[in-house]
C-alpha positions, 0 to 999 in steps of 0.5 A: 503498549496499549496506545500503539494497539489503538493507534494501529487498530484499522490502519495496518492495511493502509500502512502495509499498502502505503509502504508498498507503493513507496518501494515502488516508487522509490525504486524508480526515482532513486534510479535503482530501476527506470520506470520501463522496467518498474512497469515491465517487472515485479515493480508494477505488480507490487505497486498494483498490489499495494493500491489494490489492498487499499482500495479494499481496505477503504471498501471494508471500512466503508461497508463497516460504517453502513452496518 
């Protein structure tokens, strides 16, 4: 269990962000929704939230390295 905890340390936010982007892209690619619907619906919101979350976490990691 400790090995899993140490592996996930500092990576959980990146994983969530990746999955958010992945869900949006898969929905559009599989034909669940069209790209137009992704851009006009919650799909874009989820996609942008995922990208923003990943960017925010990267910024926090970079700021922590500078201390």
